N, C-alpha and C positions, 0 to 999 in steps of 0.2 A: 374456648379455654384460653386463657393467656398465659404464656411461659416468659418467664424472665430471666434473662443471662446475668447471671450473678457470679463474680468471680471469687466470692468467697465459699463456693462450693467446690472449686478445683483450682485452687491457685496455683500459679506457674504450670499449668497443664493443658495440654491441647484437647483434654476432655472438657467441653463446656455444654451447659444446658442449651438448648436451642433457642436461638433469637426470636423474641415476641414478634408476632406480626402486628402488634400494637405499640409496644415500646421498646427499647432497648436500654437497659439501665447499666451505665458503666461509671463506676466509682462516683456515685452520687449525682450524675447530669444525666439527664434525658436526652435523647436522640430519637426523633421519629423515624420508623421505618415504614411500615405500610399499613394503616389500619383497615378492619374488618371490611368497614364502608367501602374502601378502594377494591377490594378484593371481590366484593358483591357486584359493585359498579361494572368493572371487568368481566365478569361471569355475565352479566345481564347482556351487555353490549355482543358478547360472543353468542349468546343464546338468540338474541335478536338477529344476528348476522346469519346464524344457521336457518331460522325460521325462514328468513327471506330468501334463501338459497334453496330451501325446501319447497318454498311455495313456487320459485321460478322453475324448479325441475319437475312440477306436475305434467303431465300424468304419470310419467314412468321414471322418475328421479333421475332424469338426464339421458338415460338410454335410448330415448327417441332420437337422439341426435349421432350423427356420424362420428367416428373416432376422430376424423380430420377436425370437424366443426370443435368437438370437445378439447382437443389438443390445442387448437387455436385460442380457445375460451380460457383454459387453465394459463396459458403463457400471457396472453393479454390482461388478465386479471392482475397478474402482478404488478402492472403500472398503477391501477388507482390504490391497491393495496400498500404499495411502497409510499405513494404520495400521503395517504391518510397516515399512516405509521410515521412518516418524516414529521407531519403536523400534529400528531398527539405528543410525539417524543420532544419535540423541539422546546417546549416551555419547561419541561422537565430538567432539573439540576443535574449538571454533568456527573456529578459524584453517584447519582442515583440511577442514571439513565439505562445501564447496563443490567442493574438488578431487575429493574421494573420490565424491561425488555423481555427478561426471563419469565416474569410472572405473566405477560402477555401472551408469551409463546405458549406458556402452560393452559392458560384459560380458552386459548384459541385452537388447541389439540386436544388435549386429554378429554373436557366434557362434548367436544364437537365429535370425537370419535366414539364416545359412548352413545351420543343421540344415534348417530349413525349406525351403529350396531343395534341398537333398539329397532331403528327404522328398518334398515336394509337386511339385518342378520337374522332378527328374530321375527319382525311383522312381515317383510317380504320372503322370509324363508332361506335365505342365502347362507347363513351361519358366519363363519368366519371368512369363507368365500367372497363375500362381499370386499373384503380388501382388494381381491383381484378384478373381481366384476365391475366394481366401482373406483377403479384405480384413479381416477381423476378427482375423487374425494381423499383416496389415501395419499395422494403427494402433498395434500394440504396438511397431513399430519406431521410432515417434516419441514415443509417451507417455513413456517413461522420459527421455528427451531434455528434457521438459517439468517432470513431477511430480517426479523425483528433486532437480534443482538448486533446484527452487521449495521443495521440504519443507526443503533444507538453509539455505535463504536464511530461510525463516520460524522455522527453528529457531533459527538465529543471532540473528533478531531478538527473538525470545522471551527468549532466554538475554540479550541486551543490555539489554532492558528489565527483565528480573528483577536483573540487577546495579544498575541505578540505583535501585530499591526498597530 
């Protein structure tokens, strides 16, 4: 379903119809926001990442490793994630980077936490206790909300500084 932003509904009001995930109509001009195809693409990337980590965690979904090993893994994983996010966000227009980073944050946390709940909480029988037992997964429900927007902001700052030179 596509929602259109239309000022005729609520002129001079703070109450507006939600922005479209496909189009933003503003006084007769069209401005691209983010297409459904892009949302699905990010969701697919996130799902592939989850599947790869799921397969890497077999047989006990990382519980077979020591806490020390997992802690180092969680910390060191930030390095390639940061580089990948930097490369993904770099070609995006500065005016759209932060907004898109929030979408990436959403798709790399909410669906993945649902997948983890289905597997760890329901299939393995941990219920909501999986959040504590699999703490190394749970930290990545928070990290993207910090890392992705921060990367977008830093890229924007770097881009604006480069334009000044």
